[in-house]
N, C-alpha and C positions, 0 to 999 in steps of 0.2 A: 321688490314685490311688483309684479306686472298685473294690472287690473284690466280685465276684458269684460264686455257687457253683451249678453245675449237674452233673447226672450226665454228660450228653453235650453238647458244643458242636459245632454244624455251621457251617462257614464256607462261605457261598455259598447262593444261593437259586434256582439253576436246577433242572432236573428231578432231577438226582442229589441235590442238597442237600435238596430238598423230600421226596424219597423216603426219604432217610436219616433226616430229622427225623420224618417220619410214623411210620416203623417203630420208631425209637428211643423214641418217646413211650409205647410199650407197657412200657418198662422203667424209666422215671424222668423227671426234669425235663430239658427240652431247651431250649437257646438256639440260635436261628438268627441268625448275624451276617452282614450283607451290606453292601457298601460303597455300594450305591445303593438302589433300591427293590426290594421282593421280586420284582417281575415284570420286572426287567431282567436278561436272560441270553441266551446263545446259544440255549438251549432254547426260549425264548419266540419267537425269530425263525425257528425251524426251519420251513421250508415243506414239505419233502418228505413226511415221515411216519415211521412206526415199522415195522420189519420183524419179522414173526412168521409162522411156518409154521402157519397155522390152516385153510387150505383143504384139501379132500379129496385133491387131487392133489399136495399138497406134504407135506414132512416136515422135522423138525429135521435129519435126515441130509443132505438136499439143501441146506438153509440152511448147515449146517456146511461142506459141500463148496465152496459159492460163497464163503464167508468165507475159507477157507484158500487158495483159488486167488487171490482178490483180494489177500490179505495177502502174496503173493510169498515164501512160505517162512519168514516170521518170526512167524507166529501160533503161540502155544502151544496145542496141540490140546485139552488138558484145560480150559483157560479158555474156548475157543470152544464146547466141548460144554456147559459150564455156561450160557453165553450163550444158545445156541439152544434148549436144553431148558427152563431156568428162565425164559428170556425169554418163551417161549410161555405159561407158567403166569402170569407177571406180567401179560401183556396180557389174558388171559382173566379174571383177577381184576379188572382195571380195568373191563372190560366188565360184569362182575357188579355192580360198584359204581355203574355208570351212565354211564361215559365214552361220550360220543356220537360214536363213529366213524361216518363216512359209510356209508350203506346205500342199496341200491336194493331196495325191498321189504324182505324179511327178510335179504337177503344183504349182506355187507360189500362195499363197492367196494374192490377190491385193485389197487394200482398196480404198475407195473414200473419199475425203475431200473437204472442201469448195474451190471453184474456179477452181477445176479440172473438165475437160470434160470427162475424162476416169478414170477407176480404174487403178491407177499406183503406189499406196503406198505399198511398201514392209514393212512388220513388222516382229518382232521376239518376241516370248513369248507373243503373243497377243498384250498387251499394254505396253510391257517392251522393246521396240526396242532400245531406247537410251542406256539402261543398257547393253543389249546383244551386241550391236555394239561397244560400248566403251570398254567393257571388252574383246571382241574379238581383237580389235585393240591394247589394252593394252598388251595382251598376245604376239602379234607379236613384240611390242616394247621391252618388257622385255626379249625376246629371242635374242635381238641384243646386242652383247658384247660392242659395241662402243657407246652405249647410257647410260649416267649416270643420274639418277633422284635425284632431290633435293626437298624433300617434306618439307612443313612448312617453306619455304623460299620465302619471298616476294620481288618483284622488287621494288626498291625505286626510281631509276633514270636511264634514258638512257644516256650513256656517248657518247657525240658527239664532234667531232673536224672537223672544216671546212666542215660542212654539211655531215659528214660521220660517220657512227656508229663505235664506238670503243669497246663497251661492255656494261655491265649492272652492276649497283651497287645494291646489294641485302642485305637483313637482314635475318638471321637465327633465327626463333622464339625459337627453341629448345636450342641453345647454346648461343644466344645473340651476335653471331659473325657477323661482317660486311664482306661481300664477294664481290669482283670484278670479274665478269666473262668477260674475254677478249675474243673477237670473231671477225671473219671476217664478219659474218652476224648474225643478230638477227631477229627471227620470233616471232612476238607477236600474241598470240591467247588466250587472257585473258577473252574472253566471254563478256557478256552483262552488263547492268547497271540498270536493272529494280528494283533492291533493293533500288534505290534512291526514290522510291514511297512507300507510306504507305502500300498499298495492292499489293502484287506481287506473281507470281507463281515461282519465281526464288529462288535458294539456297542463303544463306546469303553471299556467296562469290561474288555474281554478283553485284558489286558496281561501275563498270566502271573505275577501276584502270587504265586499258590500255589506255582509252581515255585521262585521265589526264597526264599519262606519255608521251604519244605521242605528245599531245598539248604542254606541257611544253618544249619538245625537239625541237619543231618547225615544226612538221608534220601538214598537213592539215586535218581538220575535215569536213566531208561532210554530209548534210541532216540529222543532228542529231535531228531535230525537230520531225521527224516521229517516234513515239513510238507505237508499236502494243500492244493493250490491248486484251488479250485472252477473248473471249466472255463468256466461261463457266468455271468459277472457283467456287468451292463450297463455299457458303456463310454461315458461322456459326459465330455469334458474338464472339469477343475476341479470335478467332482461326485464324491460318495462312490460307491464300487462298490455296486451293488444286485444282490443274488443273484436269479438266475432259476433256479428249482428244477430239479434233475436229473429230476424227474417230468415236466417239459415234454418232454424227449427220450424219456422212457418212453412218452409218448402219441404219439410219431412225429415230433417236430420234427427238422429237418435242420440240420446245420452246413455253411455255405457259405463258401468263400474269396472273395477280392476279385474273382475271375473268375466267381463264381456257381456254382462246382463243389462237389459233395459229395465231399470228400476222405477222409472216414473209411472209406468202403466199401473203399478200397484198402489200408487200414492194419490193420484188425482185423475178424474175422468178425462181431463184434457191431456194427460200424459205430459210430453215435452212442451206442450203449449199452455200449461197451467200459468197463472200469474207469476211474475218474477220472484216475489217474496217466497212463494212455495218452492219454486225450482232452485233458487239459490240456497235455501235452507236444506233442501233434500240433498243437494250436492255436498254441502258442508258435512252433513251426517255420514254420507258415503266415504268422504275423505277421512273423517274421524275413525270410522270403522276399520278402514284398510290400513291406515297409518301412512298412506301415500300422500303426496301434496296435490294431487290432481285426479280427475276422472277423464273420460274420453268423449269426444264428439265425433260421430261417424256419419258420413254422407256416401259411403261406399255403395249403398243400395239404390242410389238415386241416379237419374239421367245425367251422365257426365257432361255432355255438351251444354245442356240447359244450365247446370250448376256453374260451369266455367263462365258462361255468358252473364248470368244473373249476378254472380258475385266476383266480377272481374278483378276489382281492387283487392278484395280480401285474398283471392287466389294468388295474385302477384306478391302480396306481402308474405303469405305463408311460404311461397317458393323461396324467398330470401332466407328462410329458416330451414329449408330442405324438406318442406311438407308439400304433398300434392293433396289439394282439398277433396278430390274425388276418390283417392285411393288409400289415404293414410288415416289412422286413428289420431285425432288431434288432441293433445293434452290441454285440458282447460281447468280453471278454478275461478270461483267468484272474485270480483274486484269492486272496490267502492266506485260508484258510478254516478249517482244522482242524489241531490239534496231535495227531499220530498217536501219538507217544511221550508221556512225562510222568514222573510220580513212580512209581517202581517199587513194585509191591505183590505180595502173594501172592493166592491164590484167595479169601481172605476180605477183600480190599481193605486189608489191614494192611501197613504199611511196615516197614522194619528198625528203626524206633523203636517201642518198646512203647506201645500205646494210641493211636498216630497212624494214622488210616485215610484213604484217599483214594479217591474215586470220580468217575465222569463223565469229561469230557474231560481233566481234570487228571491222571488216573491212567494208568499204563501197566500194564494188567492182563494183557496177552498176547493180547487178542482182536483187536487191530487190525492186527498185523503191520507191514509196511512201507507199507501203504496200506489205509485204511478202506473196507469195503464200505458203500455208500450206505444210510442209514437204520438202521444198526446202533447209531448213537450214542445215540439216545433209549432204545433197548433196554438198552444197557449201563448207563445211568443207573438204570433200574428194578432191574435184576438186582443190581448191585454196591452200590447204595444200601441195599438190603435186607440183603445179606450183611454189609456194614460194620456196620449197626446191631445185627445179631444177635451178631456177635463182640464189638463194643464193650460190649454189655451184660454180658459175662462178665469185663470188666476190673475188678479190685478197686481201691478208692480207695487212693491213696498216703498214707502217714503223714507227719507233719511239716508245717511251715509252708512256703508258697511264697515264694520270694525275689522281692521286688518289683523290676521293672525300672526303668530311668531313664525319666522321662516324655518323651513326644514332643510337639512343638508345630508349628504351621504358621506360617511367615513368608511373607506374601503377596508380599514383595519377591523371593522365589526362584521364583515361579510362571513368570515369563518365562524364567528360566534353565532350568527343567525342560522347558518346551515346546521351547526351542531344541535341547536335547540329545535330546529325544525325536524330533524331526524328523531330527536328524543320525543317530541310531541306526536310524530307519526307512529312511533312504536307504542306509546301509551294508547293512542286511539285504536290501533290495530289489535293490540292485546286485550284491552278492556272494553272496547266499544265496537267490536266487529259484528259479525252476523249474529252471534249468540252472546248474551250478556248475563251478569248476575250481580247481586248486591255487593258482594265482597270486592269484585273487580271494579264496579262503578264507584264505590266509596274510595278505593285506592286511587282511581283516576281523578276524582274530584279533589282529593288531598294533594296529589302531585301537581295537578294543574294550578291549584290555588297558590302553591309555593312558587311556581314559575311566574304567575301573574303578579304576586307580591314583590318578587325580585325586580320586575321591570315596570312597576306601576308609575314611577315618577319620570319615565322617559317621555319626552314630549317633542323632541325635534331632530333626533338622528334616525334616519329612515330604517336602517337595519334593526335597530333596537325597538322602534315602533312596530315593526312587522312581527317581532317575537311577542310583544304585548298583545297585538291584534289576534294572532293565531292562538295564543293561549286562552284569550277571552272567548273565542269561537268554540274551542274545544270544551271549555268549561260550560258553555251554554248547552252543548249536546249532552255532556255527562250529567248535568243537574236535571235536565228534562228526562233523560233515560232512567235516572235513579228514582224520580218521583212517579213515573208511570209503571205501576206494579201490575203488568199484564204483558201478554204477547199479542201484537197486532201488526199486520203488514210488515214494514221494514224495521220493526223493533221487536226483538225476540228475547225474552227473559227465561232462562232455564229454571229460575226459582218461582216464576209465575207463568205457567205454560199455556194458559188459556186466555181468550179475550174476556175482559171484565166489563159488563155494561156500565159500571160506575165511571169507567174511563172513556166512554163514548163522548169525549169532549176535546176541545183544542187546548193545548198547554201553552200559556202565554207568559213570556218573560220580558221584563222591562228594567232598565237600569235603575238601581236604588229602590226597587219595589219587589215585594214578594211574588213568587210564581203564583199565578191564578189560572182558573179554567173557564172557558166559555163554551156554551152549548153549540152543538152542530146544528146548522140550519137545514132541517129535513123537508 
């Protein structure tokens, strides 16, 4: 067991983790622990952009309004105020540091996406904003001498004593070594969990590890029943879902059913630019009606040269599958995309465990509500990554020795077992907890997931079997919260409770060994 000591340990290397590490480096020694490479994250693959009210005809107040409307009554207003005001400042700081957002002449090119009333989406490299922004932030991080990176090292357990973080137990895939990172503060930014579904836009690393780690340690989990399905992911049988950015509809693309009709015009005044939950559900209904597995996205009526330039990377990827973005009807269907809830935090990104902070997609800060406003996610990473680092710097070191955990090992013979169970879990989640849910399906899911959890509950030190235990636990959290929320709101749609219920205008909180309870929204 190798013991290393840092002031702050950051778990995850997406934009939230990099932001937290960058700002934490002002206050002491920082470790970044990531289970893959530094540049593998949801942030890296984000196509759309980052929302900020920087134009003369826009304001943080308008951005606040759009976020609250899209969040379907579950946003905490104070958190959203922080997001839209400090977010604007963080973006302007990035511009000062040299972040190359796209411009025409001296003016920034601002995109429009679903739920936004103004053009306020900054992008870089057309549709490669996540890559450009993450790489830019990574460059800033790598220039800091007091930040040390640990790639291919996965966090296994949060080490807690008397409800206070002591450090992190991790496993190094390259050396097979167990490492304990001792720290005054731990900032978790492990990203989302949409890979627990069979069809997802996320990289393979997005399996909700952070939720499982935090829950096991005693942290509160909030609103995890809300899963955002991205409306427009390329549908090709036996192929991974490929995200086609919201920004494509922002530039005027149409959604067509199998009869070639634009159906969104009759459903919402914003048509194709309605909030994501509305669009994804409407597509789902069209697919149900037709019996096909997809509908179509069409850009045939738009300026071809402008589209090829604006969506250069998407166009190149579509060409690999034989599609021309400007000429062809593109088969699309919704895919699991974003975890709207997550680990419950306060306005400084701190959990109910002293010294444990969470930011980025993993966090439930109160800004996303029941449905995330497009392109607020990268903004949340910047804002709460900085807030976490500043509060973490004030944590005093604990006295006394850290209790060393039992070492973990990897048995290759269990890999196939893990993959079989992962596929089983993904089928349960997709069948019972997809875009539309009902009591019968949810009760079935809870029962099946409980059986898997029970089967692996005593596994403590073989990595593959621990992963089955963790994924089953995460799936159970989603299923239990979805079962108890008897309404349809945002990214949670029940066909047996089809309307919003004012009694459920509350946050659903889950904590280990405690009953589910509700907390009021801060309005």
